[in-house]
C-alpha positions, 0 to 999 in steps of 0.5 A: 235347536236354533231359536230366535229372542229376542231377540231378541230374541231370544231368546226364552220362550214366552207365553201370552200376547207379545210385549210392547217395546219398552217391556221387550227392550227391558227383557232384552237388557236383562238377557244381555246382563250376567244371569244366563248361567255359567260362562264357559268361554267365548268362541268366535267372540260369542259367549257360551253359557251353561244354564242351571237346568243343564245340571239337572239334565246331566244328572238325569243322563248320568243315572239313565245311561249308567243303568244302560252301562250296567247291562253291558259292563256289569263289572264296572260297578259304581264306576259306571256313573263316572263313565256316564257323567263323561258321556253327559259332558261329551254329549253336550259338547256335541250339542255345542258343536251343533250350535256353533255351526249356527253361530258361524253361519250367522257370523258369516252372513253378518248377523250378530249372535248375542250368546249360546246357551246350553240348557234343558233339552239342548242348546239355543243360539240367540241370533239377534236379526233375521236373515235377508233371503230364504236361501240364507235362512235355509243354510243357517238352519241346516248347518246345525243338523248337518254337523250333528249328522257328521258327528254321528258318522265320525263316532260310527267310524271310530267304533271300528278302531275300538274293542266292542263291549268296552268303555270306549265302545259303549261311549262312542256308540252312545254318542253316535246314537245321541247325535243321530237323534239330535239331527233327526229331531231337529230336522222335523219340519216345524218351528222352533226346530231347525227343520221348521226354519228350513220349511219356512225358508222354502215357503218364503221362497215360493210365496215371496212372503216370509210371514207366510212361511212362518205361519205355515211352519209354526202351525206344523210345529204345533201339530208336531207338538200334539203328535209328540204328546200322543205318539211318543208314549204309544211308540215306546209302549208298543215297542216300535222304537226297538225297545222291549215291552216285557219290562215296561212298568207303570213308572216307565209309562209315567216317565214316557208321558212326562218326557212327551209332555215336556217336549210337546210344551217346548215345541208348542211354546216355541212355535207360538213365540216364533209367530209373535216375533215374526208379527213384531218384525213385520209391524216394526216399520210402522213405528216411526218417530215422526208419526208418533211425536207429540206437538210441543211448545217451548217454555222458560224454566221459571214459567208456572205450570198452570201458565205453561199448560194454558199455552199448550192448550191454546196451541193444541200441544201435548208436551212442554220443552224447557228452553234457555234464554237463547231458545235452546232446549235444555230439559223436558217436562215429564208427563207423570210429574205434571199429573202428580201436581194438584190443580191448586198448586200448579200456579206456584210450581215452576216447570223447571222443578218437573223437568228432566235434563236433556242428554244426548241419548234423549235427542231422537232424529225425526226420521228414525223408525222401526228397529233403529228407533227401538235400538235408540230408545233401548240405548237411552231409557227415558219416558220422553225424548226430544225429536229433532229435525236434521237442521236441529230444530225441535219437531216435538216430544216422543213419549214411550207410552205412545210408542207402546200403544202404537206397538200394541195396535200394530200387533193387534192387526192381522198380518199381511 
């Protein structure tokens, strides 16, 4: 399964409304830091992590597949669990191949990949940017299931080279079936599955609007989640999956219902996240440094706060920039620091005591907008930034609070 984060996307599934840029960027920084699990390697320069939830799934697979082996090879005894553990590791290795297919395609299209994470119910390739064309989107989504189908075919052909009813035969048959299931499941036409991204690409190609494709594929994904929640227990209960209904117990029914609920929740949440991330990308160009900048006035370091605020009010400005004797900006007076000074103390407090020294990262070109603007703010976290023209002249001060408010307003507007 190939999901976005976010980005981002990355990313992990989030519930509720989309987050403002500052919060989203903070989360992005956390995902780039250690904490994604155990680092297993860096194929093609992309770190691969195994999440802690994988060990729970590996234990579950070992237990369930061990019981299956017991029916075919009862002479193994307790050793069947070692064979089953090997199967769990080999299965997730094939999942890694599935994700590497997405990664290689993304790198081929010059899309940065933050990391691959093997986790509960599969893997995630965290691709940081969207593809530029629906054709590339389709290819990027299709290569994962295609590789899983190829692996299933390879394991099927290899079965002819081993004795049936042996440990290698059981392992190869299990890997063939599991990869076939992974391929078919991911080809289902609903986000966040690969089939959903393929459907999105097709609708994007037809309508010329990527957002239309996302909306359609996300709602199909939600319908798919409901279908899985209701249909999976019914299929196993009625034996339509080829299983015997004679030995179905109450615990089996509960287990099937729990599995269906988990899968449905993952699909439903992923579809919602895909919608929110698409809406975010659609409205990113509306966030421009020039349009969000507050007018500012220059003040000397020794200027009393009360006097600086009086000058700002007269000029209709909402920010203060501390300058040296030559008029060069050296610091920004923090809005939160001003609010913390009582009214009666302001004549006795110099603005220099409330200012934050300017760094290169706190200087923002006035023409920045959209993702480049957010990337700049993410690289140099601060509460205020000095916005400057190409000539080096001061344009004003950009507050992250204003960026967040503009982001929330943009996200509240309907998609085009």
